[in-house]
LOZAPA-416634 format. One record per atom (N, C-alpha, C, O): residue number from 1; residue in three letters; atom name; x, y, z. Coordinates in nm, 4 decimals. Atoms other than C-alpha are relative to their C-alpha. Example, Ala and Ser with C-alpha at 12.3 -4.5 7.8 and 13.67 -1.06 7.14 Angstrom:
@pos 1	code ALA	site N	u 0.0890	v -0.1190	w 0.0000
@pos 1	code ALA	site CA	u 1.2300	v -0.4500	w 0.7800
@pos 1	code ALA	site C	u 0.0900	v 0.1200	w 0.0000
@pos 1	code ALA	site O	u 0.1936	v 0.1181	w 0.0665
@pos 2	code SER	site N	u -0.0820	v -0.1190	w -0.0060
@pos 2	code SER	site CA	u 1.3670	v -0.1060	w 0.7140
@pos 2	code SER	site C	u -0.0770	v 0.1090	w 0.0730
@pos 2	code SER	site O	u -0.0261	v 0.2198	w 0.0899
***
This chain:
@pos 1	code MET	site N	u 0.0881	v -0.1138	w -0.0021
@pos 1	code MET	site CA	u -0.0018	v 0.0003	w 0.0017
@pos 1	code MET	site C	u 0.0905	v 0.1272	w -0.0015
@pos 1	code MET	site O	u 0.1868	v 0.1361	w 0.0747
@pos 2	code ILE	site N	u -0.0772	v -0.1193	w 0.0121
@pos 2	code ILE	site CA	u 0.1336	v 0.3414	w -0.0974
@pos 2	code ILE	site C	u -0.0530	v 0.0985	w 0.1042
@pos 2	code ILE	site O	u -0.1737	v 0.1145	w 0.1220
@pos 3	code GLN	site N	u 0.0277	v -0.1017	w -0.1073
@pos 3	code GLN	site CA	u 0.1431	v 0.6040	w 0.1793
@pos 3	code GLN	site C	u 0.0825	v 0.1258	w -0.0314
@pos 3	code GLN	site O	u 0.2023	v 0.1171	w -0.0583
@pos 4	code ILE	site N	u -0.0710	v -0.1264	w 0.0151
@pos 4	code ILE	site CA	u 0.2347	v 0.9664	w 0.1365
@pos 4	code ILE	site C	u -0.0293	v 0.0845	w 0.1253
@pos 4	code ILE	site O	u -0.1451	v 0.1048	w 0.1619
@pos 5	code LYS	site N	u 0.0152	v -0.0897	w -0.1200
@pos 5	code LYS	site CA	u 0.2923	v 1.1871	w 0.4435
@pos 5	code LYS	site C	u 0.0368	v 0.1378	w -0.0435
@pos 5	code LYS	site O	u 0.1379	v 0.1591	w -0.1104
@pos 6	code LEU	site N	u -0.0289	v -0.1387	w 0.0323
@pos 6	code LEU	site CA	u 0.2741	v 1.5587	w 0.4066
@pos 6	code LEU	site C	u 0.1181	v 0.0474	w 0.0819
@pos 6	code LEU	site O	u 0.1262	v 0.0226	w 0.2022
@pos 7	code LYS	site N	u -0.1131	v -0.0575	w -0.0723
@pos 7	code LYS	site CA	u 0.5955	v 1.7312	w 0.4950
@pos 7	code LYS	site C	u -0.0484	v 0.1315	w 0.0543
@pos 7	code LYS	site O	u -0.1515	v 0.1833	w 0.0115
@pos 8	code LYS	site N	u 0.0400	v -0.1220	w -0.0718
@pos 8	code LYS	site CA	u 0.5795	v 2.0378	w 0.7131
@pos 8	code LYS	site C	u -0.0082	v 0.1131	w -0.1003
@pos 8	code LYS	site O	u 0.0900	v 0.1444	w -0.1676
@pos 9	code GLY	site N	u 0.0160	v -0.1194	w 0.0808
@pos 9	code GLY	site CA	u 0.4408	v 2.3307	w 0.5219
@pos 9	code GLY	site C	u -0.0199	v -0.0439	w -0.1488
@pos 9	code GLY	site O	u -0.0133	v 0.0437	w -0.2350
@pos 10	code GLU	site N	u 0.0196	v 0.0516	w 0.1406
@pos 10	code GLU	site CA	u 0.3793	v 2.1155	w 0.1995
@pos 10	code GLU	site C	u -0.1396	v 0.0134	w -0.0338
@pos 10	code GLU	site O	u -0.2278	v -0.0169	w 0.0465
@pos 11	code ALA	site N	u 0.1361	v -0.0118	w 0.0466
@pos 11	code ALA	site CA	u 0.0779	v 2.1892	w -0.0073
@pos 11	code ALA	site C	u -0.0531	v -0.1411	w -0.0421
@pos 11	code ALA	site O	u 0.0220	v -0.2339	w -0.0719
@pos 12	code VAL	site N	u 0.0666	v 0.1297	w 0.0276
@pos 12	code VAL	site CA	u -0.1736	v 1.9111	w -0.0767
@pos 12	code VAL	site C	u 0.0210	v -0.0288	w -0.1526
@pos 12	code VAL	site O	u 0.0320	v -0.1445	w -0.1932
@pos 13	code ASP	site N	u -0.0177	v 0.0194	w 0.1446
@pos 13	code ASP	site CA	u -0.1300	v 1.9665	w -0.4533
@pos 13	code ASP	site C	u 0.1319	v -0.0701	w -0.0254
@pos 13	code ASP	site O	u 0.1417	v -0.1624	w -0.1062
@pos 14	code ARG	site N	u -0.1354	v 0.0551	w 0.0155
@pos 14	code ARG	site CA	u 0.2417	v 1.8895	w -0.4203
@pos 14	code ARG	site C	u 0.0062	v -0.1478	w 0.0354
@pos 14	code ARG	site O	u 0.0682	v -0.2299	w -0.0322
@pos 15	code ALA	site N	u 0.0091	v 0.1450	w -0.0522
@pos 15	code ALA	site CA	u 0.1711	v 1.5684	w -0.2235
@pos 15	code ALA	site C	u -0.0758	v -0.0885	w -0.1023
@pos 15	code ALA	site O	u -0.0408	v -0.2042	w -0.1257
@pos 16	code MET	site N	u 0.0763	v 0.0810	w 0.1004
@pos 16	code MET	site CA	u -0.0819	v 1.4565	w -0.4833
@pos 16	code MET	site C	u 0.0918	v -0.0256	w -0.1237
@pos 16	code MET	site O	u 0.0840	v -0.1298	w -0.1887
@pos 17	code LYS	site N	u -0.0906	v 0.0171	w 0.1236
@pos 17	code LYS	site CA	u 0.1840	v 1.5102	w -0.7584
@pos 17	code LYS	site C	u 0.0989	v -0.1054	w 0.0404
@pos 17	code LYS	site O	u 0.1309	v -0.1882	w -0.0449
@pos 18	code ARG	site N	u -0.0951	v 0.1071	w -0.0429
@pos 18	code ARG	site CA	u 0.4311	v 1.2912	w -0.5528
@pos 18	code ARG	site C	u -0.0696	v -0.1300	w -0.0068
@pos 18	code ARG	site O	u -0.0109	v -0.2262	w -0.0563
@pos 19	code LEU	site N	u 0.0768	v 0.1254	w 0.0033
@pos 19	code LEU	site CA	u 0.1590	v 1.0244	w -0.5152
@pos 19	code LEU	site C	u -0.0142	v -0.0525	w -0.1368
@pos 19	code LEU	site O	u 0.0117	v -0.1702	w -0.1618
@pos 20	code LYS	site N	u 0.0234	v 0.0394	w 0.1341
@pos 20	code LYS	site CA	u 0.0776	v 1.0228	w -0.8831
@pos 20	code LYS	site C	u 0.1330	v -0.0504	w -0.0661
@pos 20	code LYS	site O	u 0.1313	v -0.1429	w -0.1473
@pos 21	code LYS	site N	u -0.1307	v 0.0386	w 0.0570
@pos 21	code LYS	site CA	u 0.4552	v 0.9971	w -0.9693
@pos 21	code LYS	site C	u 0.0390	v -0.1421	w 0.0517
@pos 21	code LYS	site O	u 0.0920	v -0.2238	w -0.0236
@pos 22	code ILE	site N	u -0.0275	v 0.1309	w -0.0525
@pos 22	code ILE	site CA	u 0.4946	v 0.6977	w -0.7379
@pos 22	code ILE	site C	u -0.0859	v -0.1089	w -0.0661
@pos 22	code ILE	site O	u -0.0398	v -0.2175	w -0.1012
@pos 23	code MET	site N	u 0.1001	v 0.0930	w 0.0672
@pos 23	code MET	site CA	u 0.1805	v 0.5327	w -0.8855
@pos 23	code MET	site C	u 0.0368	v -0.0348	w -0.1449
@pos 23	code MET	site O	u 0.0211	v -0.1490	w -0.1881
@pos 24	code ASP	site N	u -0.0448	v 0.0216	w 0.1373
@pos 24	code ASP	site CA	u 0.3123	v 0.5783	w -1.2433
@pos 24	code ASP	site C	u 0.1225	v -0.0867	w 0.0012
@pos 24	code ASP	site O	u 0.1333	v -0.1766	w -0.0822
@pos 25	code LYS	site N	u -0.1263	v 0.0700	w -0.0048
@pos 25	code LYS	site CA	u 0.6510	v 0.4429	w -1.1501
@pos 25	code LYS	site C	u -0.0248	v -0.1485	w 0.0270
@pos 25	code LYS	site O	u 0.0411	v -0.2333	w -0.0332
@pos 26	code GLU	site N	u 0.0377	v 0.1368	w -0.0252
@pos 26	code GLU	site CA	u 0.4919	v 0.1233	w -1.0058
@pos 26	code GLU	site C	u -0.0925	v -0.0573	w -0.0985
@pos 26	code GLU	site O	u -0.1174	v -0.1778	w -0.0939
@pos 27	code GLY	site N	u 0.0954	v 0.0486	w 0.1033
@pos 27	code GLY	site CA	u 0.2497	v 0.0950	w -1.2983
@pos 27	code GLY	site C	u -0.1357	v -0.0407	w 0.0618
@pos 27	code GLY	site O	u -0.2051	v -0.1275	w 0.0088
@pos 28	code LEU	site N	u 0.1229	v 0.0322	w -0.0614
@pos 28	code LEU	site CA	u -0.0445	v 0.0844	w -1.0650
@pos 28	code LEU	site C	u -0.1285	v 0.0367	w -0.0786
@pos 28	code LEU	site O	u -0.2230	v -0.0411	w -0.0915
@pos 29	code MET	site N	u 0.1242	v -0.0512	w 0.0775
@pos 29	code MET	site CA	u -0.2925	v 0.2986	w -1.2730
@pos 29	code MET	site C	u -0.0107	v -0.0799	w -0.1279
@pos 29	code MET	site O	u -0.1217	v -0.1086	w -0.1728
@pos 30	code LYS	site N	u 0.0141	v 0.0795	w 0.1232
@pos 30	code LYS	site CA	u -0.2029	v 0.1015	w -1.5855
@pos 30	code LYS	site C	u -0.0583	v -0.1374	w 0.0243
@pos 30	code LYS	site O	u -0.1319	v -0.1912	w -0.0583
@pos 31	code GLN	site N	u 0.0504	v 0.1335	w -0.0395
@pos 31	code GLN	site CA	u -0.2782	v -0.2241	w -1.4090
@pos 31	code GLN	site C	u -0.1429	v 0.0096	w 0.0398
@pos 31	code GLN	site O	u -0.2193	v -0.0818	w 0.0089
@pos 32	code LEU	site N	u 0.1394	v -0.0122	w -0.0371
@pos 32	code LEU	site CA	u -0.6036	v -0.0954	w -1.2639
@pos 32	code LEU	site C	u -0.0880	v 0.0182	w -0.1256
@pos 32	code LEU	site O	u -0.1968	v -0.0387	w -0.1347
@pos 33	code ARG	site N	u 0.0638	v -0.0186	w 0.1231
@pos 33	code ARG	site CA	u -0.7081	v 0.0187	w -1.6057
@pos 33	code ARG	site C	u -0.0190	v -0.1291	w -0.0798
@pos 33	code ARG	site O	u -0.1255	v -0.1576	w -0.1346
@pos 34	code ALA	site N	u 0.0046	v 0.1260	w 0.0697
@pos 34	code ALA	site CA	u -0.6214	v -0.3132	w -1.7583
@pos 34	code ALA	site C	u -0.0948	v -0.1035	w 0.0616
@pos 34	code ALA	site O	u -0.1544	v -0.1836	w -0.0103
@pos 35	code ASN	site N	u 0.0837	v 0.0937	w -0.0630
@pos 35	code ASN	site CA	u -0.8138	v -0.5086	w -1.4991
@pos 35	code ASN	site C	u -0.1462	v 0.0549	w 0.0156
@pos 35	code ASN	site O	u -0.2290	v -0.0099	w 0.0796
@pos 36	code ARG	site N	u 0.1356	v -0.0538	w -0.0159
@pos 36	code ARG	site CA	u -1.1241	v -0.2902	w -1.5217
@pos 36	code ARG	site C	u -0.1000	v -0.0933	w -0.0678
@pos 36	code ARG	site O	u -0.2076	v -0.1176	w -0.0132
@pos 37	code TYR	site N	u 0.0887	v 0.0868	w 0.0766
@pos 37	code TYR	site CA	u -1.2798	v -0.5222	w -1.7823
@pos 37	code TYR	site C	u 0.0678	v -0.1281	w -0.0213
@pos 37	code TYR	site O	u 0.1905	v -0.1358	w -0.0272
@pos 38	code PHE	site N	u -0.0541	v 0.1309	w 0.0234
@pos 38	code PHE	site CA	u -1.2424	v -0.8898	w -1.8396
@pos 38	code PHE	site C	u 0.0625	v 0.0009	w -0.1428
@pos 38	code PHE	site O	u 0.0136	v 0.0617	w -0.2380
@pos 39	code GLU	site N	u -0.0654	v 0.0147	w 0.1378
@pos 39	code GLU	site CA	u -1.0048	v -0.9756	w -2.1237
@pos 39	code GLU	site C	u 0.0206	v -0.1506	w -0.0215
@pos 39	code GLU	site O	u 0.0753	v -0.2221	w 0.0625
@pos 40	code LYS	site N	u -0.0200	v 0.1436	w 0.0244
@pos 40	code LYS	site CA	u -1.0104	v -1.3124	w -2.2842
@pos 40	code LYS	site C	u 0.1450	v -0.0366	w -0.0108
@pos 40	code LYS	site O	u 0.2250	v 0.0454	w -0.0557
@pos 41	code PRO	site N	u -0.1369	v 0.0373	w 0.0061
@pos 41	code PRO	site CA	u -0.6902	v -1.5076	w -2.2615
@pos 41	code PRO	site C	u 0.0582	v 0.0035	w -0.1423
@pos 41	code PRO	site O	u 0.1766	v 0.0343	w -0.1558
@pos 42	code CYS	site N	u -0.0506	v -0.0129	w 0.1377
@pos 42	code CYS	site CA	u -0.6524	v -1.5191	w -2.6421
@pos 42	code CYS	site C	u 0.0238	v 0.1448	w -0.0377
@pos 42	code CYS	site O	u 0.1178	v 0.1731	w -0.1121
@pos 43	code GLU	site N	u -0.0218	v -0.1425	w 0.0251
@pos 43	code GLU	site CA	u -0.6880	v -1.1392	w -2.6568
@pos 43	code GLU	site C	u 0.1240	v 0.0455	w 0.0737
@pos 43	code GLU	site O	u 0.2045	v 0.1196	w 0.0172
@pos 44	code LYS	site N	u -0.1164	v -0.0337	w -0.0820
@pos 44	code LYS	site CA	u -0.4295	v -1.1015	w -2.3776
@pos 44	code LYS	site C	u 0.1289	v -0.0501	w -0.0719
@pos 44	code LYS	site O	u 0.2293	v 0.0211	w -0.0748
@pos 45	code GLN	site N	u -0.1180	v 0.0574	w 0.0633
@pos 45	code GLN	site CA	u -0.1861	v -1.3268	w -2.5684
@pos 45	code GLN	site C	u 0.0283	v 0.0705	w -0.1278
@pos 45	code GLN	site O	u 0.1443	v 0.0882	w -0.1650
@pos 46	code ARG	site N	u -0.0204	v -0.0666	w 0.1267
@pos 46	code ARG	site CA	u -0.2490	v -1.1456	w -2.8967
@pos 46	code ARG	site C	u 0.0586	v 0.1433	w 0.0263
@pos 46	code ARG	site O	u 0.1423	v 0.1886	w -0.0517
@pos 47	code ARG	site N	u -0.0555	v -0.1274	w -0.0397
@pos 47	code ARG	site CA	u -0.1766	v -0.8045	w -2.7243
@pos 47	code ARG	site C	u 0.1447	v -0.0135	w 0.0441
@pos 47	code ARG	site O	u 0.2281	v 0.0720	w 0.0139
@pos 48	code LYS	site N	u -0.1388	v 0.0205	w -0.0475
@pos 48	code LYS	site CA	u 0.1368	v -0.9488	w -2.5596
@pos 48	code LYS	site C	u 0.0963	v -0.0238	w -0.1166
@pos 48	code LYS	site O	u 0.2060	v 0.0317	w -0.1221
@pos 49	code SER	site N	u -0.0898	v 0.0363	w 0.1122
@pos 49	code SER	site CA	u 0.2759	v -1.0961	w -2.8840
@pos 49	code SER	site C	u 0.0138	v 0.1283	w -0.0970
@pos 49	code SER	site O	u 0.1191	v 0.1481	w -0.1576
@pos 50	code ALA	site N	u -0.0130	v -0.1240	w 0.0747
@pos 50	code ALA	site CA	u 0.1971	v -0.7619	w -3.0670
@pos 50	code ALA	site C	u 0.0998	v 0.0969	w 0.0563
@pos 50	code ALA	site O	u 0.1711	v 0.1656	w -0.0168
@pos 51	code ARG	site N	u -0.0938	v -0.0903	w -0.0681
@pos 51	code ARG	site CA	u 0.3949	v -0.5700	w -2.8054
@pos 51	code ARG	site C	u 0.1390	v -0.0509	w -0.0216
@pos 51	code ARG	site O	u 0.2303	v 0.0276	w -0.0471
@pos 52	code ALA	site N	u -0.1389	v 0.0526	w 0.0241
@pos 52	code ALA	site CA	u 0.6924	v -0.8074	w -2.8413
@pos 52	code ALA	site C	u 0.0400	v 0.0159	w -0.1407
@pos 52	code ALA	site O	u 0.1571	v 0.0425	w -0.1677
@pos 53	code ARG	site N	u -0.0300	v -0.0186	w 0.1393
@pos 53	code ARG	site CA	u 0.6693	v -0.7881	w -3.2167
@pos 53	code ARG	site C	u 0.0488	v 0.1439	w -0.0254
@pos 53	code ARG	site O	u 0.1476	v 0.1643	w -0.0960
@pos 54	code SER	site N	u -0.0377	v -0.1352	w 0.0181
@pos 54	code SER	site CA	u 0.6847	v -0.4074	w -3.2011
@pos 54	code SER	site C	u 0.1372	v 0.0333	w 0.0585
@pos 54	code SER	site O	u 0.2151	v 0.1089	w 0.0004
@pos 55	code ARG	site N	u -0.1290	v -0.0184	w -0.0605
@pos 55	code ARG	site CA	u 0.9797	v -0.4182	w -2.9579
@pos 55	code ARG	site C	u 0.1137	v -0.0609	w -0.0823
@pos 55	code ARG	site O	u 0.2216	v -0.0027	w -0.0936
@pos 56	code LEU	site N	u -0.0939	v 0.0641	w 0.0877
@pos 56	code LEU	site CA	u 1.1620	v -0.6586	w -3.1840
@pos 56	code LEU	site C	u 0.0310	v 0.0823	w -0.1200
@pos 56	code LEU	site O	u 0.1460	v 0.0989	w -0.1606
@pos 57	code PHE	site N	u -0.0142	v -0.0841	w 0.1274
@pos 57	code PHE	site CA	u 1.1004	v -0.4407	w -3.4874
@pos 57	code PHE	site C	u 0.0805	v 0.1277	w 0.0265
@pos 57	code PHE	site O	u 0.1610	v 0.1702	w -0.0563
@pos 58	code SER	site N	u -0.0661	v -0.1169	w -0.0341
@pos 58	code SER	site CA	u 1.2218	v -0.1315	w -3.3012
@pos 58	code SER	site C	u 0.1504	v -0.0218	w 0.0312
@pos 58	code SER	site O	u 0.2347	v 0.0661	w 0.0131
@pos 59	code ARG	site N	u -0.1432	v 0.0343	w -0.0246
@pos 59	code ARG	site CA	u 1.5420	v -0.3081	w -3.1985
@pos 59	code ARG	site C	u 0.0740	v -0.0235	w -0.1291
@pos 59	code ARG	site O	u 0.1922	v 0.0093	w -0.1388
@pos 60	code ARG	site N	u -0.0610	v 0.0282	w 0.1239
@pos 60	code ARG	site CA	u 1.6107	v -0.4161	w -3.5516
@pos 60	code ARG	site C	u 0.0306	v 0.1264	w -0.0842
@pos 60	code ARG	site O	u 0.1302	v 0.1327	w -0.1563
@pos 61	code THR	site N	u -0.0181	v -0.1191	w 0.0791
@pos 61	code THR	site CA	u 1.5720	v -0.0731	w -3.7031
@pos 61	code THR	site C	u 0.0970	v 0.1003	w 0.0573
@pos 61	code THR	site O	u 0.1510	v 0.1800	w -0.0194
@pos 62	code THR	site N	u -0.0902	v -0.0897	w -0.0638
@pos 62	code THR	site CA	u 1.7844	v 0.1189	w -3.4567
@pos 62	code THR	site C	u 0.1395	v -0.0460	w -0.0234
@pos 62	code THR	site O	u 0.1697	v -0.1638	w -0.0042
@pos 63	code PRO	site N	u -0.1339	v 0.0450	w 0.0152
@pos 63	code PRO	site CA	u 2.1491	v 0.1214	w -3.5384
@pos 63	code PRO	site C	u 0.0693	v -0.0220	w 0.1301
@pos 63	code PRO	site O	u 0.0339	v 0.0388	w 0.2311
@pos 64	code PRO	site N	u -0.0723	v 0.0268	w -0.1292
@pos 64	code PRO	site CA	u 2.3897	v -0.0139	w -3.2796
@pos 64	code PRO	site C	u 0.0753	v 0.1293	w 0.0440
@pos 64	code PRO	site O	u 0.1237	v 0.2072	w -0.0381
@pos 65	code MET	site N	u -0.0682	v -0.1169	w -0.0534
@pos 65	code MET	site CA	u 2.5395	v 0.2490	w -3.0544
@pos 65	code MET	site C	u 0.1496	v -0.0246	w 0.0049
@pos 65	code MET	site O	u 0.1885	v -0.1350	w 0.0428
@pos 66	code ALA	site N	u -0.1375	v 0.0189	w 0.0007
@pos 66	code ALA	site CA	u 2.9124	v 0.2976	w -3.0848
@pos 66	code ALA	site C	u 0.0680	v 0.0664	w 0.1183
@pos 66	code ALA	site O	u 0.1901	v 0.0586	w 0.1316
***
């Protein structure tokens, strides 16, 4: 569970910004959005393989760093 404690004299807006940053880093919001609706196993596999394909394609097209 993520906990954010307000520092002395810190604005609530700033604390919310820190909370959102931590949640993005952990991938929590992305996971919640993905689990909002049921996804068939075949659709999940199709999405996973498409992502792998795009990563493989991007690795092939970028020149090696010297």
